[in-house]
N, C-alpha and C positions, 0 to 999 in steps of 0.2 A: 717113502720110496714108491710112491705111485699106487698104493693100496686105496683105491677109491671106487666104489661101484654105485650105481644109481638105477632108477627107474623113472620113466616119464608117463604120467597117467592124467587122466581128466575126470571131473566130475560135473554132471550136466543138471541144470535147474529143470525139474519136471513140473512142480506146482509149489504152492506156498508151504506144503508139508513134506515134500520128498526131493531128494537130490539123488541122482543115479551116478554110482562109480563104475566104470567100464572095466570089466574082466579082472578085478583085483587078485582073483586066485591065480590066474596066468602070470600076472606081474610078479606076484610072490614067489612062484615056481622059478620063474627066470632070474629074479633076484638072488635066489639061493644057488642057481646054476653059477652065476658071476661070482657070487662069493666063494664057492668051492674052488674055481679056477684060480682066483686071486689069494687063495689060502687064507680066507677069512671066515669067521663063524656064520652059521646060518641063523635065520630069524624064524621062529615058529609062526604058523599062520594066524593063530589067535592074537599074538602081539601085533603082527603086522597089520591085520583087519581092524582090530580095536583101535589102534592108534590113528589109522586112517579115518575110521568112523568118528571118533572124538574130535578129531581136528576139523573135519567137515563140519560138524555140528559147531564148533567154536566160531569157525569162519563162515558161517552159513550167510551172513549179510554180505559177504564178499563174492558169493556165486552170482555171475551175471545171468540176466534173464533174456537178453536180446537173442534173436536167432544167430546160431554159429559161435555163440561165445561158450565159455566154460571156465571152471576153476581148474587151473593146473596143479598137478599133485607131484612133488618130487621127493620120493623116499630115496635116502642115501645112507651110506656108511663109510667112516673114515677111522684110521687108526688114532688113538690118543695117548700112546706111551709118552713119558717124559724123558725119553733117552734116544739117542741117535745110534742106530746099528742097521746094517742091511740085512736083516731077517724080518720074518713076519711079526708084527706087533703081538703083544699079549693082551692088551685092552683096546676096545672099539666103541665108537658111539654110532648109534642108529638114530636118524632124525628125518623129519618130514617137513617141507616148507611148502607154502601155497602161493599161487598168484592168479588174479583173474587174467584171462586172455581174451583178447577180441576175436572177432570173426577173421579166420586166416584169409579169406578171399574178400577183398573189398569190392572188386568190379567183376564178379564172376570168376569161374574156375578156369583160368588161362593156362594153355600148355607151358611148360618150362624147357629150357634148352640145355642139354647135357653135352659134356666133352669127356673124353677118356683121358687118363691121367699121365700119359707118356711113361717115363720110368718109375714114377711112384708107385707104390703098393700099399694097400690098407692093412692086409692081414696075410697070414699064410698058414698052411696045415700045421697043427701042433701050436700055433700061437693063440692069442686071445680074441681073435675076430668074433667069436660066438658070445662073448662076454659083454655086457653093458658096462664097461670100464672106462673111466675118465681119460685114461692115456690114449686109448683108441681114437677118440675124438680130438684130442690135441694134436696128434700125429697127423690128421687130416687137414688141419686148417691151412697149412701153407699151400698144398695143391689146390684146395678149395678157393683160396684167395687169388691164386694165380687164374684159375678158371673164370672167376667173377670179373677180374681185370681184363679178360679177353671177350668179355661179353656173355658168358654163360652163366646158368643158374647155380649149377651143382656139377661134381664129378660123377661119371658113371665109372665105378671101380672095376677093373679086370683083375684075373688071378695073377698071384705074384710070380709064378714060375715062367708061364708063356705068355703073359700079357695078351690072352686070347679069349678067355672065358668070362662072361659077365658075371659080376657078383652082386653088388647093391650100389645104390647112390648114397651121397654123404649122409643123409638123415632119413632114408627110407629104403624099403625093399623095393624091387623093381618086377614088373610082370608085364607079360606080352600076350595079346589075343592073336593067335595065328590059326588060320583055317578054322575058326570057331572053337579052338582049343585054348584054354588058359595056361600059359607056360611060365614058369618061373624057376630061377636057379635053385638047385637042390642044396641041402643044408649039411649033408654027410661030411663034408671036408672040415667043418668047424671053422670056416672063414666067414660066415654070414650070420648076422643077428637073427634070431628067429623073431620076427616082429609080430607083436599081438595083432596089429591091424592085418598083417599079411595072413595069420591064421584065419581071421574073420573073413577076409575076401575069399580065400579058398574054401572055407566052410559054406559061404553063400553060393559060390559057384557050384559046388557039388550038390546042394539042396535044389539048385535050378537044373540040375542034370546036364551041366556044362562039363565036358571033359577037362581034366586038369592033369598036367605033367609038371613034375618037379624033377628037373634033370639039368645036365650041364647045357648051357646056351652060349654059343660062341658069337662074337660080334661079326664075324662073317656072315653067320646064319642070319642075324638080323637084316644086315645090308641085302643079302640075297632075298630074303623074304619081302623086303621093301620094294626091291625091283620087280619081282614077279607077281606082286599084288597080294601075296598071301598074308602080308603083315596087316592087320586091322587096327590095333590099338596098342599103344604103350602107355603104362601109367605107374606111378610109384604109390606106395602105401606107407602110412605112418601116423603116429599120435597127433602131430601138429596140424597136418592138413586133411587127414584121413585119406584122400585120394589127390594125387597130383598128376594130371595129364602131362604126357611128353610129347612135345611137337617136333623135336630136332635132336639129333645125336650126331656130334663130330667126332671123327676118329682118323688120325693121321692125314688130316686134310681133306678127307672124304666126308660128305654130309648126307645123312639119311633124314629125310622130312617125313612126317606121318600126320595124317588128318587135315582138317582145314581150318586149323586156328582155333578150334573148339574141343571141349571134352567130348570124347567118344560116347555112344549110348550105352556101352557095356559098363565103362567106368562110372558114368552118370548113375546107372541102376545101382551099382555097389554103393557110391558115395549115399544116395538117397536112402538105401536100405540101412546102412551102418548108422547114419545120423538119425534116421527114424527110430530106430531101436534105442540109441543113446539118450534122446529126448523123450522117450515114452510115448512116441506117436504111432509106432508100429509094435506088433506083438514080439515079445522077446522070446522065440521059440527055442533059441539056443542057450537060454539062461546065462546070458552074458552080464546083465546088469546086477549090481548089488545096491539096492535102495536103502538110503539113509533118511530116517524119519527126523525131521528138524523142526516140526510143528508141535 
């Protein structure tokens, strides 16, 4: 009956003796938040990290070494009872699978095109939007397909009540640079996934003394900021791409274009900083990386 939760993580080749796992403690914390919402048992951190560490060692030969590549890690949990009843299960299985992934960007970091979803809604207050639950993604497939059929990359989700306030993109959080302030939708309503990369972006911005605002952001505000020139950059953040610049948003027939067809300087700085830390090229002053010794 839909009790399925997961995390999406990555491990990065540093040298022949070391593979870095990015922010596993944060992923563990979020995994248990999802478990609580879906009425599933929690996993202790020692079990979570030891399983990841052992699997990374076993699959060390599959960790790709080329720039931009990584070993994708997918911890997940499903019920395993041998009966059918619409109540929470008594038994569950926690598993992890891995897969090498290629560089997300083949020809540079090109801006994506987004469209709002019309009458569709991804989540609502009191729902499961903040949990990394499989059903949330299945429910988004139809509007995402319709968006792609119209030539857009992904859906820019708006709130379910008023279809007015920006929430997130299909597989990533969304951020805006407005008048040198980094603005992103707030998480308090429980309708938005607390992205690990989102947390990293905000931490970097604050360390650079960039003003950060987590607050409601209406689609009308974005279009107005685009018209008056105060909107400098839009980009998404997520495990897969790290940073995805946004070049166009369509909403009810109106089109907002931003940038010159390239990633903005702030988003580029964020991308370079996060990936530099992940691959061990930059100092990990935030203590984000968990090194696994494989040599």
